[in-house]
C-alpha positions in Angstrom: 0.1 -0.2 0.0 1.5 3.5 -0.7 2.8 5.5 2.2 2.6 9.7 2.7 5.2 10.9 4.9 4.2 13.5 7.4 6.8 15.7 8.1 7.4 17.4 11.5 4.6 20.3 12.0 3.1 19.3 8.8 -0.6 19.9 8.7 -3.2 18.5 5.8 -6.8 17.6 5.2 -6.8 14.2 3.6 -10.3 14.1 1.7 -8.8 13.3 -1.2 -7.3 10.2 0.0 -10.6 8.8 1.5 -12.2 6.1 -0.6 -15.8 6.9 0.4 -17.5 3.9 -1.4 -15.4 1.6 1.2 -14.7 4.0 4.2 -18.4 4.7 5.1 -17.1 7.6 7.5 -19.6 9.7 9.5 -17.4 12.7 8.2 -16.7 14.0 4.9 -12.8 15.1 5.4 -10.3 14.9 7.9 -7.2 17.3 9.0 -4.1 15.9 10.1 -1.3 17.0 11.9 2.1 15.6 13.0 3.0 17.5 16.3 6.1 15.5 16.7 10.0 16.6 15.7 10.3 13.4 13.5 8.7 12.2 10.2 5.4 9.8 10.2 4.6 7.6 7.8 0.7 6.8 7.0 -0.9 4.5 4.5 -3.1 6.0 1.9 -5.6 5.7 0.5 -8.3 5.6 3.7 -10.5 2.7 3.6 -11.7 2.6 6.9 -12.4 4.2 10.3 -9.6 1.8 11.7 -6.9 3.3 9.4 -8.0 6.9 11.1 -7.5 5.3 14.2 -4.1 4.2 13.4 -2.9 7.7 12.7 -3.8 8.6 16.2 -1.7 5.7 17.8 1.2 7.1 15.6 0.7 10.3 17.5 -0.7 12.3 14.9 -3.6 14.9 15.7 -6.8 13.9 13.9 -9.8 16.3 13.5 -12.7 15.0 11.6 -14.7 17.4 9.3 -18.3 17.1 9.3 -21.0 18.7 6.8 -21.1 22.5 7.8 -17.7 22.6 9.4 -15.3 24.9 7.9 -12.3 23.6 6.5 -10.1 26.5 6.9 -10.9 26.8 10.7 -10.3 23.0 11.2 -6.9 23.4 9.5 -6.0 26.6 11.9 -7.1 24.7 14.9 -4.7 21.7 14.2 -1.8 24.1 13.3 -2.3 25.9 16.6 -2.2 22.7 18.6 1.2 21.6 17.0 2.5 25.3 17.2 2.6 26.2 13.6 2.9 29.8 13.0 0.9 32.0 10.7 3.4 33.3 7.9 
């Protein structure tokens, strides 16, 4: 399975990596951030909730985006949690 590397302090939404026909998630997107000082590899594409739970086990911050939620605000919240400064 392909892997994606999350560099330290990287934040990204993974909606484009969710295989909706198989994952059946209760949300439409997920924002993931790496608060660590080291790279973390994750498997993509995302086929299940269990895969997202594995991201948490790897130490990543995971914030689901539900219908009506603001992606921009979620990205900003995760960035703030891991200490990414605005440019």
